[in-house]
Biopython code that builds the backbone (N, CA, C, O; Angstrom):
import numpy as np
from Bio.PDB.StructureBuilder import StructureBuilder

atoms = [
    (1, "LYS", "N", (-13.305, 4.480, 20.132)),
    (1, "LYS", "CA", (-12.128, 5.336, 20.169)),
    (1, "LYS", "C", (-11.229, 4.981, 18.989)),
    (1, "LYS", "O", (-11.072, 3.811, 18.640)),
    (2, "ARG", "N", (-10.656, 5.990, 18.395)),
    (2, "ARG", "CA", (-9.765, 5.783, 17.267)),
    (2, "ARG", "C", (-8.328, 6.091, 17.662)),
    (2, "ARG", "O", (-8.059, 6.717, 18.687)),
    (3, "GLY", "N", (-7.421, 5.632, 16.821)),
    (3, "GLY", "CA", (-6.015, 5.947, 17.035)),
    (3, "GLY", "C", (-5.252, 4.796, 17.649)),
    (3, "GLY", "O", (-5.805, 3.750, 17.988)),
    (4, "PHE", "N", (-3.972, 5.028, 17.777)),
    (4, "PHE", "CA", (-3.084, 4.025, 18.342)),
    (4, "PHE", "C", (-3.045, 4.161, 19.860)),
    (4, "PHE", "O", (-2.991, 5.266, 20.399)),
    (5, "LYS", "N", (-3.073, 3.039, 20.523)),
    (5, "LYS", "CA", (-2.901, 3.036, 21.977)),
    (5, "LYS", "C", (-1.424, 2.921, 22.330)),
    (5, "LYS", "O", (-0.992, 3.346, 23.401)),
    (6, "PHE", "N", (-0.655, 2.338, 21.406)),
    (6, "PHE", "CA", (0.757, 2.103, 21.658)),
    (6, "PHE", "C", (1.510, 2.225, 20.345)),
    (6, "PHE", "O", (1.073, 1.687, 19.328)),
    (7, "VAL", "N", (2.621, 2.917, 20.354)),
    (7, "VAL", "CA", (3.491, 3.005, 19.183)),
    (7, "VAL", "C", (4.863, 2.524, 19.607)),
    (7, "VAL", "O", (5.540, 3.164, 20.412)),
    (8, "GLY", "N", (5.265, 1.390, 19.056)),
    (8, "GLY", "CA", (6.552, 0.805, 19.402)),
    (8, "GLY", "C", (7.440, 0.677, 18.180)),
    (8, "GLY", "O", (7.103, 1.171, 17.104)),
    (9, "PRO", "N", (8.565, 0.018, 18.345)),
    (9, "PRO", "CA", (9.542, -0.086, 17.264)),
    (9, "PRO", "C", (9.020, -0.825, 16.030)),
    (9, "PRO", "O", (9.409, -0.491, 14.911)),
    (10, "THR", "N", (8.159, -1.809, 16.208)),
    (10, "THR", "CA", (7.628, -2.539, 15.054)),
    (10, "THR", "C", (6.728, -1.647, 14.212)),
    (10, "THR", "O", (6.807, -1.667, 12.984)),
    (11, "ILE", "N", (5.884, -0.876, 14.855)),
    (11, "ILE", "CA", (4.999, 0.036, 14.135)),
    (11, "ILE", "C", (5.806, 1.110, 13.422)),
    (11, "ILE", "O", (5.528, 1.432, 12.267)),
    (12, "ILE", "N", (6.798, 1.661, 14.096)),
    (12, "ILE", "CA", (7.636, 2.695, 13.489)),
    (12, "ILE", "C", (8.399, 2.138, 12.299)),
    (12, "ILE", "O", (8.472, 2.790, 11.257)),
    (13, "TYR", "N", (8.969, 0.945, 12.431)),
    (13, "TYR", "CA", (9.725, 0.342, 11.334)),
    (13, "TYR", "C", (8.810, 0.016, 10.158)),
    (13, "TYR", "O", (9.206, 0.188, 9.005)),
    (14, "SER", "N", (7.604, -0.449, 10.429)),
    (14, "SER", "CA", (6.637, -0.713, 9.363)),
    (14, "SER", "C", (6.285, 0.568, 8.622)),
    (14, "SER", "O", (6.166, 0.566, 7.396)),
    (15, "PHE", "N", (6.120, 1.651, 9.352)),
    (15, "PHE", "CA", (5.850, 2.939, 8.725)),
    (15, "PHE", "C", (7.025, 3.369, 7.855)),
    (15, "PHE", "O", (6.827, 3.855, 6.741)),
    (16, "MET", "N", (8.247, 3.194, 8.356)),
    (16, "MET", "CA", (9.435, 3.571, 7.589)),
    (16, "MET", "C", (9.529, 2.761, 6.298)),
    (16, "MET", "O", (9.938, 3.295, 5.267)),
    (17, "GLN", "N", (9.158, 1.486, 6.336)),
    (17, "GLN", "CA", (9.137, 0.670, 5.127)),
    (17, "GLN", "C", (8.074, 1.172, 4.158)),
    (17, "GLN", "O", (8.319, 1.244, 2.954)),
    (18, "ALA", "N", (6.907, 1.517, 4.666)),
    (18, "ALA", "CA", (5.795, 1.940, 3.825)),
    (18, "ALA", "C", (6.080, 3.241, 3.093)),
    (18, "ALA", "O", (5.647, 3.416, 1.954)),
    (19, "VAL", "N", (6.799, 4.151, 3.726)),
    (19, "VAL", "CA", (7.067, 5.441, 3.095)),
    (19, "VAL", "C", (8.402, 5.475, 2.359)),
    (19, "VAL", "O", (8.768, 6.501, 1.786)),
    (20, "GLY", "N", (9.133, 4.357, 2.371)),
    (20, "GLY", "CA", (10.366, 4.279, 1.598)),
    (20, "GLY", "C", (11.618, 4.749, 2.305)),
    (20, "GLY", "O", (12.622, 5.020, 1.647)),
    (21, "MET", "N", (11.592, 4.855, 3.604)),
    (21, "MET", "CA", (12.776, 5.294, 4.337)),
    (21, "MET", "C", (13.795, 4.175, 4.486)),
    (21, "MET", "O", (14.986, 4.441, 4.652)),
    (22, "THR", "N", (13.344, 2.928, 4.430)),
    (22, "THR", "CA", (14.244, 1.786, 4.550)),
    (22, "THR", "C", (14.092, 0.890, 3.334)),
    (22, "THR", "O", (13.004, 0.776, 2.769)),
    (23, "ASN", "N", (15.181, 0.257, 2.936)),
    (23, "ASN", "CA", (15.181, -0.672, 1.812)),
    (23, "ASN", "C", (15.635, -2.022, 2.343)),
    (23, "ASN", "O", (16.826, -2.236, 2.570)),
    (24, "ASP", "N", (14.696, -2.928, 2.539)),
    (24, "ASP", "CA", (15.007, -4.237, 3.102)),
    (24, "ASP", "C", (15.389, -5.273, 2.053)),
    (24, "ASP", "O", (15.656, -6.427, 2.389)),
    (25, "HIS", "N", (15.417, -4.878, 0.804)),
    (25, "HIS", "CA", (15.785, -5.824, -0.248)),
    (25, "HIS", "C", (17.284, -6.111, -0.173)),
    (25, "HIS", "O", (18.082, -5.206, 0.070)),
    (26, "THR", "N", (17.662, -7.367, -0.381)),
    (26, "THR", "CA", (19.082, -7.715, -0.396)),
    (26, "THR", "C", (19.712, -7.164, -1.665)),
    (26, "THR", "O", (19.013, -6.895, -2.642)),
    (27, "THR", "N", (21.026, -6.995, -1.655)),
    (27, "THR", "CA", (21.704, -6.374, -2.794)),
    (27, "THR", "C", (21.606, -7.196, -4.069)),
    (27, "THR", "O", (21.793, -6.653, -5.158)),
    (28, "ASP", "N", (21.319, -8.485, -3.967)),
    (28, "ASP", "CA", (21.169, -9.295, -5.177)),
    (28, "ASP", "C", (19.714, -9.404, -5.642)),
    (28, "ASP", "O", (19.429, -10.113, -6.607)),
    (29, "CYS", "N", (18.805, -8.721, -4.980)),
    (29, "CYS", "CA", (17.394, -8.715, -5.375)),
    (29, "CYS", "C", (17.207, -7.799, -6.583)),
    (29, "CYS", "O", (17.855, -6.757, -6.681)),
    (30, "PHE", "N", (16.320, -8.187, -7.501)),
    (30, "PHE", "CA", (16.098, -7.386, -8.704)),
    (30, "PHE", "C", (15.485, -6.026, -8.396)),
    (30, "PHE", "O", (15.597, -5.119, -9.222)),
    (31, "ARG", "N", (14.853, -5.846, -7.264)),
    (31, "ARG", "CA", (14.233, -4.568, -6.905)),
    (31, "ARG", "C", (15.191, -3.615, -6.189)),
    (31, "ARG", "O", (14.900, -2.423, -6.087)),
    (32, "TYR", "N", (16.310, -4.106, -5.699)),
    (32, "TYR", "CA", (17.221, -3.308, -4.880)),
    (32, "TYR", "C", (17.684, -2.044, -5.612)),
    (32, "TYR", "O", (17.530, -0.938, -5.095)),
    (33, "GLU", "N", (18.245, -2.203, -6.800)),
    (33, "GLU", "CA", (18.764, -1.045, -7.538)),
    (33, "GLU", "C", (17.651, -0.093, -7.948)),
    (33, "GLU", "O", (17.824, 1.125, -7.899)),
    (34, "GLU", "N", (16.517, -0.637, -8.348)),
    (34, "GLU", "CA", (15.392, 0.203, -8.751)),
    (34, "GLU", "C", (14.923, 1.084, -7.596)),
    (34, "GLU", "O", (14.641, 2.267, -7.782)),
    (35, "ILE", "N", (14.842, 0.505, -6.415)),
    (35, "ILE", "CA", (14.400, 1.261, -5.243)),
    (35, "ILE", "C", (15.452, 2.290, -4.841)),
    (35, "ILE", "O", (15.111, 3.434, -4.541)),
    (36, "ASN", "N", (16.718, 1.903, -4.830)),
    (36, "ASN", "CA", (17.775, 2.858, -4.494)),
    (36, "ASN", "C", (17.797, 4.014, -5.480)),
    (36, "ASN", "O", (18.003, 5.163, -5.090)),
    (37, "HIS", "N", (17.586, 3.717, -6.752)),
    (37, "HIS", "CA", (17.575, 4.764, -7.772)),
    (37, "HIS", "C", (16.425, 5.743, -7.519)),
    (37, "HIS", "O", (16.612, 6.956, -7.604)),
    (38, "SER", "N", (15.244, 5.219, -7.212)),
    (38, "SER", "CA", (14.103, 6.097, -6.969)),
    (38, "SER", "C", (14.281, 6.907, -5.686)),
    (38, "SER", "O", (13.845, 8.056, -5.615)),
    (39, "ILE", "N", (14.918, 6.317, -4.672)),
    (39, "ILE", "CA", (15.177, 7.054, -3.430)),
    (39, "ILE", "C", (16.148, 8.200, -3.696)),
    (39, "ILE", "O", (15.928, 9.322, -3.240)),
    (40, "LYS", "N", (17.220, 7.920, -4.432)),
    (40, "LYS", "CA", (18.201, 8.965, -4.731)),
    (40, "LYS", "C", (17.578, 10.085, -5.542)),
    (40, "LYS", "O", (17.890, 11.254, -5.317)),
    (41, "ASN", "N", (16.697, 9.750, -6.488)),
    (41, "ASN", "CA", (16.041, 10.772, -7.298)),
    (41, "ASN", "C", (15.060, 11.603, -6.486)),
    (41, "ASN", "O", (14.898, 12.796, -6.746)),
    (42, "SER", "N", (14.410, 10.998, -5.517)),
    (42, "SER", "CA", (13.400, 11.728, -4.757)),
    (42, "SER", "C", (14.012, 12.698, -3.753)),
    (42, "SER", "O", (13.362, 13.673, -3.373)),
    (43, "VAL", "N", (15.243, 12.456, -3.317)),
    (43, "VAL", "CA", (15.873, 13.366, -2.362)),
    (43, "VAL", "C", (17.031, 14.138, -2.977)),
    (43, "VAL", "O", (17.746, 14.847, -2.269)),
    (44, "ASN", "N", (17.223, 14.012, -4.276)),
    (44, "ASN", "CA", (18.239, 14.755, -5.030)),
    (44, "ASN", "C", (19.656, 14.543, -4.518)),
    (44, "ASN", "O", (20.415, 15.506, -4.403)),
    (45, "ILE", "N", (20.030, 13.308, -4.209)),
    (45, "ILE", "CA", (21.401, 12.981, -3.817)),
    (45, "ILE", "C", (22.217, 12.776, -5.079)),
    (45, "ILE", "O", (21.808, 12.048, -5.984)),
    (46, "LYS", "N", (23.366, 13.416, -5.134)),
    (46, "LYS", "CA", (24.211, 13.278, -6.330)),
    (46, "LYS", "C", (25.546, 12.695, -5.986)),
    (46, "LYS", "O", (26.383, 12.508, -6.869)),
]
sb = StructureBuilder()
sb.init_structure("model")
sb.init_model(0)
sb.init_chain("A")
sb.init_seg("    ")
for serial, (resi, resn, name, xyz) in enumerate(atoms, 1):
    if name == "N":
        sb.init_residue(resn, " ", resi, " ")
    sb.init_atom(name, np.array(xyz, "f"), 0.0, 1.0, " ", f" {name:<3s}", serial, name[0])
structure = sb.get_structure()
């Protein structure tokens, strides 16, 4: 059998991280601004 037997908060949060919905980098991390910039560009926030 294929598929998930259970979908809980950990699986959902992992998915959100994988698709870029959440940015877990701290504000002093070198990747933080780069990721925020790409997120803003992908959803056209001005």
